[in-house]
C-alpha positions as CSV (number, residue, x, y, z in Angstrom):
1,X,0.1,-0.1,0.0
2,X,1.2,3.5,-0.7
3,X,2.5,5.9,2.0
4,X,-0.2,8.1,3.0
5,X,0.5,11.7,3.6
6,X,0.0,12.8,7.3
7,X,-2.7,15.1,8.2
8,X,-2.2,18.3,10.3
9,X,-2.9,16.2,13.5
10,X,-0.4,13.6,12.6
11,X,-3.0,10.9,11.5
12,X,-3.3,9.2,8.3
13,X,-5.1,11.1,5.7
14,X,-7.3,9.3,3.3
15,X,-7.2,9.7,-0.5
16,X,-10.4,11.5,-1.5
17,X,-11.9,10.9,-5.0
18,X,-14.9,12.4,-6.5
19,X,-16.6,9.9,-9.0
20,X,-18.3,12.3,-11.2
21,X,-20.2,12.9,-14.5
22,X,-22.9,15.5,-15.0
23,X,-24.6,12.9,-17.5
24,X,-26.9,10.2,-15.9
25,X,-26.7,6.8,-16.9
26,X,-23.0,6.5,-17.5
27,X,-22.4,3.8,-14.9
28,X,-21.0,6.3,-12.2
29,X,-22.7,4.8,-9.1
30,X,-22.0,1.2,-10.4
31,X,-18.4,2.4,-10.7
32,X,-18.2,3.8,-7.2
33,X,-19.8,0.8,-5.6
34,X,-17.7,-1.8,-7.4
35,X,-14.5,0.0,-7.5
36,X,-14.9,0.4,-3.6
37,X,-15.6,-3.1,-3.2
38,X,-12.7,-4.2,-5.3
39,X,-10.3,-1.9,-3.3
40,X,-11.7,-3.3,0.0
41,X,-11.2,-6.9,-1.4
42,X,-7.4,-6.1,-1.8
43,X,-7.1,-4.8,1.9
44,X,-7.9,-1.3,1.5
45,X,-10.4,0.4,4.0
46,X,-12.9,2.5,2.0
47,X,-15.5,4.9,2.8
48,X,-18.3,5.9,0.2
49,X,-20.1,9.2,0.5
50,X,-23.6,8.8,-1.3
51,X,-23.9,12.6,-2.4
52,X,-26.8,11.7,-4.8
53,X,-30.2,12.4,-3.8
54,X,-31.4,9.3,-5.6
55,X,-29.5,7.2,-3.0
56,X,-28.6,4.5,-5.6
57,X,-25.2,3.7,-4.0
58,X,-26.9,3.3,-0.6
59,X,-29.5,1.1,-2.1
60,X,-26.8,-1.0,-4.2
61,X,-25.0,-1.6,-1.0
62,X,-28.0,-2.9,0.8
63,X,-28.5,0.0,3.4
64,X,-32.1,0.1,4.2
65,X,-34.1,3.2,4.8
66,X,-34.1,2.6,8.6
67,X,-30.4,2.7,8.4
68,X,-30.4,6.3,6.8
69,X,-31.8,8.0,9.9
70,X,-28.6,10.1,9.9
71,X,-27.4,10.6,6.4
72,X,-25.1,13.0,4.4
73,X,-27.9,15.4,4.4
74,X,-27.5,15.9,8.3
75,X,-23.8,16.3,7.9
76,X,-24.3,19.1,5.5
77,X,-27.1,20.9,6.8
78,X,-27.2,20.0,10.4
79,X,-23.5,19.8,11.2
80,X,-23.7,16.6,12.3
81,X,-20.3,14.8,12.4
82,X,-19.5,12.6,9.6
83,X,-18.5,9.8,11.9
84,X,-21.9,9.6,13.3
85,X,-23.6,9.0,9.7
86,X,-21.2,6.0,8.9
87,X,-22.9,2.8,8.2
88,X,-21.0,-0.5,7.8
89,X,-21.9,-2.7,4.7
90,X,-21.9,-6.3,4.1
91,X,-18.4,-5.9,2.6
92,X,-15.6,-6.1,5.1
93,X,-13.6,-2.8,5.1
94,X,-16.2,-0.9,3.2
95,X,-18.5,1.6,4.8
96,X,-20.9,4.3,3.5
97,X,-22.4,7.6,4.4
98,X,-25.9,7.2,3.2
99,X,-28.1,9.5,1.0
100,X,-31.7,10.3,1.9
101,X,-34.7,11.8,0.2
102,X,-34.1,14.9,2.2
103,X,-30.9,15.6,0.2
104,X,-33.0,16.6,-2.8
105,X,-33.9,19.9,-1.1
106,X,-30.5,20.5,0.3
107,X,-29.2,22.8,-2.5
108,X,-31.6,25.5,-1.6
109,X,-30.7,25.3,2.2
110,X,-27.0,25.1,1.5
111,X,-27.3,28.2,-0.8
112,X,-28.2,30.3,2.4
113,X,-25.4,29.2,4.5
114,X,-21.8,30.6,5.0
115,X,-19.0,28.7,3.3
116,X,-21.8,26.7,1.4
117,X,-19.2,25.2,-1.1
118,X,-17.0,23.8,1.8
119,X,-19.5,22.0,3.9
120,X,-18.3,18.7,2.6
121,X,-14.6,19.6,2.9
122,X,-14.9,20.7,6.4
123,X,-16.7,17.5,7.5
124,X,-14.0,15.3,5.8
125,X,-11.3,17.0,7.8
126,X,-12.2,14.9,10.8
127,X,-12.9,11.6,9.3
128,X,-9.6,9.9,10.4
129,X,-8.7,11.8,13.4
130,X,-10.4,9.6,16.2
131,X,-7.0,7.9,17.2
132,X,-8.3,7.3,20.7
133,X,-11.6,5.6,19.8
134,X,-10.3,2.5,17.8
135,X,-12.8,3.1,15.1
136,X,-11.8,2.4,11.5
137,X,-9.6,4.6,9.4
138,X,-9.9,4.9,5.6
139,X,-7.3,4.6,3.0
140,X,-9.9,6.0,0.3
141,X,-13.0,8.1,0.4
142,X,-15.1,7.8,-2.8
143,X,-17.8,10.5,-3.4
144,X,-20.6,9.4,-5.5
145,X,-21.7,12.5,-7.1
146,X,-25.1,13.5,-8.5
147,X,-25.6,13.7,-12.2
148,X,-25.7,17.4,-12.4
149,X,-23.4,20.2,-11.9
150,X,-25.2,21.6,-8.9
151,X,-23.8,22.8,-5.3
152,X,-23.7,19.1,-4.1
153,X,-21.4,18.3,-7.0
154,X,-19.3,21.6,-6.2
155,X,-19.1,20.6,-2.7
156,X,-17.7,17.1,-3.7
157,X,-15.1,18.6,-6.0
158,X,-13.9,21.2,-3.2
159,X,-13.6,18.4,-0.9
160,X,-11.8,16.0,-3.1
161,X,-8.2,15.8,-4.2
162,X,-9.0,14.2,-7.4
163,X,-11.7,13.4,-9.7
164,X,-12.6,9.8,-11.4
165,X,-14.7,10.2,-14.5
166,X,-16.8,7.1,-15.8
167,X,-17.5,7.7,-19.4
168,X,-19.9,5.7,-21.4
169,X,-18.9,4.7,-24.9
170,X,-21.4,6.7,-26.7
171,X,-21.6,9.4,-29.4
172,X,-22.0,12.5,-27.1
173,X,-19.5,11.3,-24.6
174,X,-16.5,13.8,-25.4
175,X,-19.1,16.8,-25.6
176,X,-20.3,16.0,-22.0
177,X,-16.6,15.4,-20.9
178,X,-15.7,18.8,-22.1
179,X,-18.4,20.5,-19.9
180,X,-17.2,18.6,-17.0
181,X,-13.6,19.6,-17.6
182,X,-14.5,23.2,-17.7
183,X,-16.2,22.9,-14.2
184,X,-13.4,21.2,-13.0
185,X,-11.0,23.9,-14.1
186,X,-13.4,26.4,-12.6
187,X,-13.5,24.8,-9.1
188,X,-9.6,24.4,-9.3
189,X,-9.2,28.1,-10.0
190,X,-11.7,29.5,-7.4
191,X,-12.2,26.8,-4.7
192,X,-9.6,23.9,-4.9
193,X,-6.3,24.4,-6.4
194,X,-5.0,20.9,-5.7
195,X,-7.7,19.3,-7.5
196,X,-6.7,16.9,-10.4
197,X,-8.2,14.6,-12.8
198,X,-7.3,11.1,-11.4
199,X,-8.4,9.2,-14.6
200,X,-11.3,8.5,-17.1
201,X,-12.8,5.1,-17.1
202,X,-14.5,4.0,-20.2
203,X,-17.9,2.2,-19.3
204,X,-20.7,0.3,-21.0
205,X,-18.2,-1.0,-23.6
206,X,-19.6,-3.3,-26.2
207,X,-17.1,-5.0,-28.4
208,X,-19.8,-6.0,-30.9
209,X,-20.4,-2.3,-31.5
210,X,-17.9,-0.4,-33.8
211,X,-19.1,2.9,-32.1
212,X,-17.6,1.8,-28.8
213,X,-14.3,1.3,-30.4
214,X,-14.2,4.6,-32.1
215,X,-15.3,6.5,-28.9
216,X,-12.6,4.8,-26.9
217,X,-10.2,5.6,-29.5
218,X,-11.2,9.3,-29.8
219,X,-11.2,9.8,-26.0
220,X,-7.6,8.2,-25.7
221,X,-6.5,10.4,-28.5
222,X,-7.9,13.5,-26.6
223,X,-6.7,12.6,-23.0
224,X,-4.0,10.0,-23.6
225,X,-2.5,8.5,-20.4
226,X,-5.5,10.1,-18.2
227,X,-7.8,7.2,-19.7
228,X,-7.5,4.0,-17.9
229,X,-6.5,0.8,-19.7
230,X,-9.1,-1.1,-18.0
231,X,-12.5,-1.0,-19.7
232,X,-15.7,-1.8,-18.1
233,X,-18.0,-3.9,-20.5
234,X,-21.8,-3.9,-20.7
235,X,-22.8,-6.7,-18.5
236,X,-26.2,-8.2,-17.4
237,X,-24.9,-9.5,-14.0
238,X,-23.5,-6.0,-13.1
239,X,-27.0,-4.5,-14.0
240,X,-28.9,-7.1,-11.9
241,X,-26.7,-6.8,-8.9
242,X,-28.2,-3.4,-7.2
243,X,-31.7,-4.9,-7.2
244,X,-30.2,-7.6,-4.8
245,X,-28.6,-4.9,-2.5
246,X,-25.1,-6.1,-3.5
247,X,-22.3,-4.8,-5.5
248,X,-21.5,-7.0,-8.5
249,X,-18.3,-8.5,-6.8
250,X,-20.6,-10.2,-4.4
251,X,-23.4,-10.8,-6.5
252,X,-21.2,-12.7,-9.2
253,X,-17.5,-12.2,-8.9
254,X,-16.7,-14.2,-11.9
255,X,-18.7,-12.2,-14.4
256,X,-16.9,-9.9,-16.9
257,X,-18.0,-6.8,-15.2
258,X,-16.6,-7.8,-11.7
259,X,-13.4,-8.9,-13.2
260,X,-13.0,-5.6,-14.9
261,X,-13.6,-3.6,-11.7
262,X,-11.0,-5.9,-9.9
263,X,-8.7,-4.8,-12.7
264,X,-9.6,-1.3,-12.5
265,X,-8.9,-1.3,-8.6
266,X,-5.3,-2.6,-9.4
267,X,-4.7,0.0,-11.9
268,X,-6.1,2.6,-9.6
269,X,-3.7,1.5,-6.7
270,X,-0.8,1.5,-9.1
271,X,-1.6,5.1,-10.3
272,X,-1.7,6.3,-6.7
273,X,1.6,4.6,-5.9
274,X,3.0,6.5,-8.7
275,X,1.6,9.9,-7.6
276,X,3.1,9.4,-4.1
277,X,6.3,8.2,-5.2
278,X,6.8,11.4,-7.2
């Protein structure tokens, strides 16, 4: 495991990555869930923050409505400690801060608050600092962003160190990516100068479709090494898994989609080692 940078209190600081794309249906939540599961499977301690009002990451990890009594909404709006909102999942070493229906109205409430763009960043500062309690520490925090460029997404980008972009292999992929890149650059200039593109992962790849090959080639030409070598294929078993409240790696770890996410986790760890060795 790479050497983590110390935080200001001398504790271990997790690597915080926003999983973001303003387009819906690109495999964003699926990527967050299964990448987190794959990282946990290889010994990393991972926290997912479900920042999407739809709450699909929470549902996909089997978190019931009863377990969402304290959610990310309470953290952002009511100043509840992030620690108090964490729910353990069925996956060892993987926990989640769930979403709730209240989050759909949070943007209006946040817009009236001081430091409204930094609510999540401020909450994240304390997540790994409970040295006396024996509570879990985290190697990674993955933020599952909503499929829009709103104040919740701005909070994620302001609080993250890097952005992982799932990109569907479809005709308008690069157009949507350009919009996201502009937003990331604006956030970097005004709110978070350390924000970087961690990588772009191609999702819903169909080898039978020549368009998938063309989109993949265009994205690699445009972004070069920022694009992961691992490609996530279209896979029925991956699509079925959320309805069972499980990540695909628990539902069917041998399917092509699960194996792809295992490879993606390995590639991500290699990238992170390179970053911290530099």
